[in-house]
C-alpha positions as CSV (number, residue, x, y, z in Angstrom):
1,M,-14.6,-141.8,-46.0
2,K,-10.9,-141.7,-46.6
3,K,-11.3,-141.5,-50.4
4,Q,-13.9,-138.7,-50.0
5,F,-11.5,-136.8,-47.7
6,L,-8.6,-137.1,-50.3
7,L,-10.9,-136.1,-53.1
8,G,-11.9,-133.0,-51.1
9,V,-8.3,-132.1,-50.5
10,V,-7.5,-132.5,-54.2
11,L,-10.4,-130.4,-55.2
12,L,-9.4,-127.7,-52.7
13,L,-5.9,-127.6,-54.0
14,V,-7.2,-127.3,-57.6
15,I,-9.4,-124.4,-56.6
16,C,-6.6,-122.7,-54.7
17,L,-4.2,-123.1,-57.7
18,L,-6.8,-121.8,-60.1
19,G,-7.4,-118.8,-57.7
20,V,-3.7,-118.1,-57.7
21,A,-3.5,-118.2,-61.4
22,S,-6.5,-116.0,-61.9
23,A,-5.1,-113.6,-59.4
24,Q,-1.8,-113.4,-61.3
25,E,-3.4,-112.9,-64.7
26,V,-5.0,-109.5,-65.1
27,T,-6.5,-107.5,-68.0
28,L,-5.3,-104.0,-68.4
29,K,-7.5,-101.6,-70.3
30,V,-5.5,-98.9,-72.2
31,W,-7.0,-96.1,-74.2
32,L,-4.9,-94.2,-76.8
33,M,-5.2,-91.8,-79.6
34,K,-5.9,-93.3,-83.0
35,Q,-2.9,-93.3,-85.3
36,A,-2.9,-93.3,-89.1
37,E,0.8,-93.9,-89.8
38,V,1.3,-97.6,-90.6
39,E,4.9,-97.6,-89.2
40,L,3.8,-96.1,-85.9
41,I,1.0,-98.6,-85.5
42,K,3.5,-101.4,-86.2
43,A,5.9,-100.0,-83.6
44,Q,3.2,-99.8,-81.0
45,E,2.2,-103.4,-81.7
46,E,5.8,-104.6,-81.4
47,A,6.3,-102.6,-78.2
48,L,3.1,-104.1,-76.7
49,A,4.4,-107.6,-77.5
50,E,7.6,-106.8,-75.7
51,F,5.7,-105.5,-72.7
52,Q,3.7,-108.7,-72.5
53,K,7.0,-110.8,-72.7
54,L,8.2,-108.8,-69.7
55,Y,4.8,-109.2,-67.9
56,P,3.1,-112.3,-69.2
57,D,0.5,-112.0,-66.4
58,I,-0.7,-108.7,-67.8
59,N,-3.0,-108.9,-70.8
60,V,-3.3,-105.4,-72.4
61,E,-6.4,-104.4,-74.3
62,F,-5.8,-101.3,-76.5
63,T,-8.8,-99.1,-77.5
64,V,-8.1,-96.2,-79.8
65,F,-10.2,-93.1,-80.6
66,P,-9.8,-90.1,-83.1
67,Y,-9.0,-86.8,-81.4
68,N,-12.4,-85.2,-82.1
69,E,-14.3,-87.7,-79.9
70,Y,-11.6,-88.9,-77.5
71,R,-12.1,-86.4,-74.7
72,D,-15.9,-87.0,-74.6
73,K,-15.4,-90.8,-74.5
74,L,-13.0,-90.5,-71.6
75,L,-15.3,-88.1,-69.6
76,I,-18.3,-90.3,-70.2
77,A,-16.5,-93.4,-69.2
78,A,-15.0,-91.9,-66.1
79,A,-18.3,-90.3,-65.0
80,A,-20.1,-93.7,-65.5
81,G,-17.5,-95.4,-63.3
82,N,-16.1,-97.5,-66.2
83,P,-12.9,-95.8,-67.3
84,P,-9.9,-97.5,-68.7
85,D,-7.1,-98.3,-66.3
86,V,-4.7,-96.0,-68.1
87,S,-4.8,-93.6,-70.9
88,V,-3.1,-90.6,-72.6
89,I,-4.8,-87.2,-72.2
90,D,-4.1,-83.8,-73.6
91,Q,-2.0,-81.6,-71.2
92,I,-4.8,-79.1,-71.0
93,W,-7.3,-81.8,-69.8
94,N,-5.0,-82.9,-66.9
95,P,-6.3,-80.4,-64.3
96,E,-9.9,-81.0,-65.3
97,F,-9.5,-84.8,-64.9
98,A,-7.6,-84.3,-61.6
99,A,-10.1,-81.8,-60.1
100,A,-13.0,-84.1,-61.0
101,G,-11.3,-87.0,-59.1
102,F,-11.1,-89.1,-62.3
103,V,-7.4,-89.7,-62.1
104,I,-5.1,-90.4,-59.2
105,P,-1.9,-88.7,-58.0
106,L,1.2,-90.5,-59.1
107,D,3.7,-89.1,-56.6
108,D,4.0,-92.3,-54.5
109,Y,4.6,-94.4,-57.6
110,V,7.3,-92.0,-58.8
111,T,9.0,-92.0,-55.5
112,Q,9.4,-95.8,-55.6
113,S,10.2,-95.9,-59.3
114,P,13.9,-96.4,-60.4
115,N,13.1,-95.1,-63.9
116,V,10.4,-92.4,-63.8
117,K,12.1,-89.3,-62.5
118,K,11.3,-85.6,-63.2
119,E,14.8,-85.0,-64.6
120,N,14.2,-87.6,-67.4
121,Y,11.5,-85.5,-69.0
122,F,11.2,-81.9,-70.4
123,S,10.5,-79.8,-67.3
124,G,7.6,-77.8,-68.9
125,A,5.9,-81.1,-69.9
126,W,6.3,-82.5,-66.3
127,E,4.9,-79.4,-64.7
128,S,1.8,-79.6,-67.0
129,A,0.6,-82.5,-65.0
130,V,1.0,-80.9,-61.5
131,F,-2.3,-79.7,-60.0
132,Q,-2.5,-78.3,-56.5
133,E,1.1,-79.6,-55.8
134,K,0.4,-83.2,-56.7
135,L,1.5,-85.0,-59.9
136,Y,-1.4,-86.4,-61.9
137,G,0.3,-87.6,-65.1
138,I,3.6,-88.7,-66.7
139,P,4.6,-86.9,-69.9
140,F,4.3,-89.2,-73.0
141,D,4.9,-87.0,-76.0
142,V,5.3,-83.2,-76.7
143,G,5.1,-80.6,-79.4
144,V,6.0,-76.9,-79.2
145,W,4.3,-73.8,-80.5
146,A,6.1,-72.5,-82.3
147,L,9.2,-72.7,-84.5
148,N,9.8,-70.3,-87.3
149,Y,9.6,-72.1,-90.7
150,Y,11.0,-70.0,-93.5
151,N,11.2,-70.2,-97.3
152,K,14.9,-69.6,-98.3
153,D,13.9,-68.7,-101.9
154,I,11.7,-65.9,-100.7
155,F,14.5,-64.7,-98.5
156,R,16.8,-64.5,-101.5
157,N,14.3,-62.8,-103.7
158,A,13.9,-60.1,-101.0
159,G,17.6,-59.6,-100.8
160,L,17.9,-61.3,-97.4
161,D,20.5,-63.8,-96.4
162,P,18.7,-67.2,-96.0
163,E,21.4,-68.4,-93.6
164,K,20.5,-65.5,-91.2
165,P,16.9,-65.9,-90.1
166,P,15.3,-63.4,-87.7
167,V,16.2,-63.8,-84.1
168,T,14.3,-60.9,-82.5
169,W,10.7,-59.5,-82.9
170,D,12.1,-56.5,-84.7
171,E,14.1,-58.6,-87.2
172,F,11.1,-60.8,-87.9
173,Y,8.9,-57.7,-88.7
174,E,11.6,-56.0,-90.8
175,M,12.4,-59.1,-92.8
176,G,8.7,-59.8,-93.2
177,S,8.2,-56.2,-94.5
178,K,10.8,-56.8,-97.2
179,M,9.0,-59.9,-98.4
180,T,5.5,-58.3,-98.5
181,S,4.0,-57.3,-101.8
182,E,0.5,-57.5,-103.5
183,Q,0.7,-61.3,-103.8
184,Q,3.2,-62.3,-101.2
185,W,3.6,-61.6,-97.5
186,G,6.1,-62.0,-94.8
187,T,3.8,-64.2,-92.7
188,A,0.2,-65.3,-92.2
189,L,-1.4,-64.9,-88.8
190,Y,-4.4,-67.1,-87.8
191,V,-7.0,-67.2,-85.1
192,G,-9.7,-69.7,-86.1
193,S,-11.6,-71.7,-83.4
194,G,-8.9,-73.9,-82.0
195,D,-6.3,-73.5,-79.3
196,A,-3.3,-72.9,-81.7
197,V,-3.7,-69.1,-81.5
198,Q,-3.5,-69.2,-77.7
199,C,-0.3,-71.2,-77.9
200,I,1.2,-68.5,-80.2
201,V,0.0,-65.6,-78.1
202,D,1.2,-67.3,-74.9
203,A,4.6,-67.9,-76.5
204,L,4.9,-64.2,-77.2
205,I,3.9,-63.4,-73.7
206,F,6.3,-66.0,-72.2
207,S,9.2,-64.7,-74.4
208,N,8.5,-61.2,-73.0
209,G,8.8,-62.4,-69.4
210,G,5.0,-62.5,-68.8
211,S,2.4,-65.1,-68.0
212,V,-1.4,-65.6,-68.4
213,L,-2.0,-66.5,-64.7
214,N,0.1,-65.8,-61.6
215,Q,2.2,-68.5,-59.9
216,D,-0.6,-70.0,-57.9
217,F,-3.0,-69.8,-60.9
218,R,-5.6,-67.7,-59.0
219,K,-5.2,-64.4,-60.8
220,C,-5.0,-63.3,-64.4
221,T,-1.9,-61.3,-65.5
222,L,-3.0,-60.4,-69.1
223,D,-3.4,-56.7,-68.1
224,Q,0.3,-56.5,-67.2
225,P,3.0,-54.8,-69.4
226,P,4.6,-58.1,-70.8
227,A,1.3,-59.3,-72.2
228,I,0.3,-55.8,-73.4
229,E,3.6,-55.5,-75.3
230,A,3.3,-59.0,-76.7
231,L,-0.2,-58.4,-78.1
232,K,0.8,-55.0,-79.5
233,Y,3.5,-56.8,-81.4
234,F,1.1,-59.5,-82.6
235,K,-1.2,-56.8,-84.0
236,K,1.7,-55.0,-85.7
237,L,2.3,-58.1,-87.7
238,Q,-1.1,-57.5,-89.5
239,S,0.8,-55.2,-91.9
240,I,3.0,-58.1,-93.2
241,N,0.1,-60.6,-93.4
242,P,-2.8,-61.2,-95.8
243,S,-6.2,-60.0,-94.5
244,G,-8.7,-62.4,-93.0
245,E,-6.5,-63.7,-90.1
246,V,-9.4,-63.9,-87.6
247,A,-11.3,-66.4,-89.8
248,R,-8.1,-68.2,-90.9
249,T,-7.0,-71.4,-89.2
250,E,-3.4,-72.6,-88.7
251,E,-4.0,-75.1,-91.5
252,D,-5.1,-72.3,-93.9
253,S,-1.8,-70.5,-93.0
254,F,0.2,-73.6,-93.5
255,Q,-1.3,-74.0,-97.0
256,L,-0.2,-70.4,-97.8
257,F,3.3,-71.3,-96.7
258,T,3.6,-74.6,-98.7
259,A,2.1,-72.7,-101.7
260,G,5.0,-70.2,-101.5
261,K,2.8,-67.3,-100.7
262,I,4.4,-66.3,-97.4
263,G,8.0,-66.2,-96.3
264,M,7.7,-67.3,-92.7
265,F,5.2,-69.4,-90.7
266,W,4.9,-70.3,-87.0
267,Y,4.1,-73.9,-86.3
268,G,5.2,-77.0,-84.4
269,E,8.1,-79.3,-85.2
270,W,5.7,-82.0,-86.5
271,G,4.9,-79.7,-89.5
272,Q,8.1,-80.9,-91.2
273,D,6.3,-84.0,-92.5
274,T,3.6,-81.9,-94.1
275,I,6.1,-79.6,-95.8
276,N,8.0,-82.6,-97.2
277,A,4.7,-84.1,-98.5
278,R,3.1,-81.0,-100.0
279,A,6.2,-79.1,-101.2
280,P,9.1,-81.5,-101.6
281,E,11.0,-79.1,-103.8
282,M,10.8,-76.2,-101.4
283,D,14.1,-74.9,-100.0
284,W,13.1,-74.3,-96.4
285,A,14.7,-74.0,-93.0
286,L,13.8,-73.8,-89.4
287,A,14.7,-71.2,-86.7
288,N,13.7,-70.6,-83.1
289,F,10.6,-68.6,-82.3
290,P,11.6,-64.8,-82.4
291,R,12.1,-63.1,-79.0
292,P,12.1,-59.5,-77.8
293,A,15.4,-57.8,-77.9
294,E,15.9,-58.3,-74.2
295,G,13.8,-61.5,-73.9
296,K,14.2,-65.3,-74.4
297,S,12.7,-67.5,-77.1
298,I,10.1,-69.5,-75.2
299,G,7.5,-71.6,-76.8
300,T,4.2,-73.1,-75.5
301,F,3.9,-76.8,-74.9
302,G,1.3,-79.1,-76.4
303,G,1.3,-82.9,-75.9
304,W,0.0,-85.8,-74.0
305,N,0.4,-87.2,-70.5
306,M,-0.3,-90.7,-69.2
307,V,-2.8,-91.1,-66.3
308,I,-4.2,-93.7,-64.1
309,Y,-8.0,-93.6,-63.3
310,Q,-9.4,-93.6,-59.7
311,Q,-11.8,-96.4,-60.5
312,A,-9.2,-98.4,-62.4
313,T,-9.2,-102.1,-61.3
314,Q,-5.5,-102.6,-62.2
315,K,-3.6,-99.6,-60.9
316,D,-0.3,-101.3,-60.3
317,A,-0.4,-103.0,-63.7
318,A,-1.2,-99.6,-65.2
319,W,1.9,-98.1,-63.5
320,K,4.1,-100.8,-64.9
321,F,2.7,-100.0,-68.4
322,I,3.4,-96.2,-67.9
323,E,7.0,-97.0,-66.8
324,F,7.5,-99.1,-69.9
325,W,5.7,-96.9,-72.4
326,T,7.6,-93.7,-71.3
327,S,11.0,-95.3,-71.0
328,K,13.8,-94.1,-73.3
329,E,13.8,-97.2,-75.5
330,I,10.1,-97.5,-76.0
331,N,9.0,-93.8,-75.9
332,E,11.3,-93.2,-78.9
333,K,9.5,-95.7,-81.0
334,V,5.8,-95.3,-80.1
335,S,5.4,-91.5,-80.0
336,S,3.6,-89.6,-82.8
337,L,4.9,-86.3,-81.6
338,T,8.4,-85.8,-80.1
339,P,8.9,-88.1,-77.1
340,A,8.7,-86.4,-73.7
341,N,11.6,-88.5,-72.4
342,I,14.6,-86.3,-73.0
343,E,16.9,-89.0,-74.1
344,A,14.3,-90.5,-76.4
345,A,13.6,-87.0,-77.8
346,Q,17.2,-86.5,-78.8
347,A,17.3,-89.8,-80.6
348,F,14.0,-89.3,-82.3
349,L,14.8,-85.8,-83.5
350,N,18.2,-86.8,-84.8
351,Q,16.6,-89.6,-86.7
352,K,13.3,-88.1,-87.9
353,R,13.6,-84.3,-88.0
354,K,15.7,-81.7,-89.8
355,F,17.3,-79.1,-87.6
356,P,17.1,-81.3,-84.5
357,E,19.2,-78.9,-82.4
358,V,16.8,-76.0,-83.1
359,V,13.8,-78.1,-82.1
360,F,15.4,-79.6,-79.0
361,Q,16.4,-76.1,-77.8
362,Q,12.8,-74.8,-78.3
363,L,11.4,-77.9,-76.4
364,S,13.9,-77.4,-73.6
365,T,12.6,-74.0,-72.7
366,A,8.9,-74.3,-73.5
367,L,6.3,-73.6,-70.9
368,Y,2.8,-75.0,-70.4
369,R,-0.6,-73.4,-70.7
370,P,-2.5,-72.2,-67.6
371,I,-3.2,-75.0,-65.1
372,F,-6.9,-74.6,-64.6
373,P,-9.7,-77.2,-64.6
374,R,-11.9,-74.9,-66.8
375,Y,-9.1,-74.1,-69.2
376,P,-11.4,-74.2,-72.4
377,D,-13.5,-71.4,-70.9
378,L,-10.3,-69.3,-70.1
379,A,-9.0,-69.9,-73.6
380,E,-12.2,-68.7,-75.2
381,I,-12.0,-65.5,-73.2
382,Q,-8.4,-65.0,-74.3
383,R,-9.2,-65.8,-78.0
384,N,-12.0,-63.3,-78.0
385,A,-9.7,-60.6,-76.6
386,T,-7.2,-61.4,-79.4
387,T,-10.0,-61.3,-82.0
388,N,-11.2,-57.9,-80.7
389,I,-7.6,-56.6,-81.0
390,L,-7.1,-57.7,-84.5
391,L,-10.5,-56.4,-85.6
392,D,-9.9,-53.0,-84.0
393,Q,-12.9,-53.4,-81.9
394,K,-10.9,-52.7,-78.7
395,S,-7.4,-51.3,-78.0
396,V,-4.9,-53.8,-76.7
397,E,-5.0,-52.3,-73.3
398,E,-8.8,-52.3,-73.2
399,A,-9.2,-55.8,-74.6
400,L,-6.7,-57.3,-72.1
401,K,-8.1,-55.4,-69.2
402,D,-11.6,-56.7,-70.0
403,A,-10.2,-60.3,-70.5
404,T,-8.4,-60.1,-67.2
405,K,-11.7,-59.1,-65.4
406,E,-13.5,-62.0,-67.1
407,I,-10.8,-64.6,-66.3
408,D,-10.6,-63.4,-62.7
409,A,-14.3,-63.8,-62.3
410,L,-14.1,-67.3,-63.8
411,L,-11.3,-68.2,-61.4
412,D,-13.1,-66.8,-58.4
413,E,-16.3,-68.6,-59.2
414,Y,-14.5,-71.9,-59.7
415,Y,-12.4,-71.8,-56.5
416,A,-15.3,-70.5,-54.4
417,N,-17.1,-73.7,-55.2
418,H,-14.1,-76.2,-55.0
């Protein structure tokens, strides 16, 4: 009897110890965007190894997806109740995921964190994750639409000083006019089917002191003077641009720039790698996005935020991963765009980008696109208005008035049901 009792005690202790060990060891599911750059993949692997040294009880499983299928994979997994614990999501998806209840507010985690603080990140990127006064994501990396790339040789051939790029809207148009001939143009506009044109148009509106939605995101403001003036200017640029801009994509315009066909091109800071690869002999430079004479140069943010899912089984471990992955030392190494952590961004830009001061300034003032769960529908209305303007199907005032009515109806419908 005594032996049986002792054996029972030993077995009970073994079971308890195994239970403690299993409770301590967790598996964290992390979903990320698929990367092609070998050095970046290596950096992410090295950072993951460092994380697992710090937290040996957390086993991380990475799953990566290409951009064109990533959003659908996340939505399907979240709707089915089997999401990852943590993932990156596009800024413009953040309100959609928050409104659906797929991701959790992170305010309490931030309050208790010694490292994750609002002031450590670009303010526009931080605000992109705020929905109905709660924070649903931590900025991971960012890009800004747009900077003004320009070909210094085309400047010289047009009798312009390549060390004095345009600062204002008027200067951009005047210099572009001097570069425009039968086979060469000042710039190349684009619309296409993606969101890049909205980012450009929004940046023009922001720089002119306007907005797309009002402060509480319940009313459209595209019919107001700042937006009307911005779109009139955008249309004016048709005269220094090759025809076909409505069907043209940003990539089509980029190819015109690297082929030496246009003098100036609006794009994000990540485009530097493409120029160096396609046109290594080009003498190019970078300037801030042009502004109105009385306005400010304000770009539009793109980028990715890190979120934790409502049905995640390892929320605390997920937060530890976010703290680590967005820290200055790690964010600098594992970002494919510019790190959202300000200190990491400065180090990254100084190491990997030309004209880092210009890029940093543009990132520091950039604003986010409208915070609305049905942003893709809003963006389509906005893109259609821009198309109508460029095709002379409607006047600027008429197109923006109609777009405002459509967007207000969309907002009213959504908020009436939520």
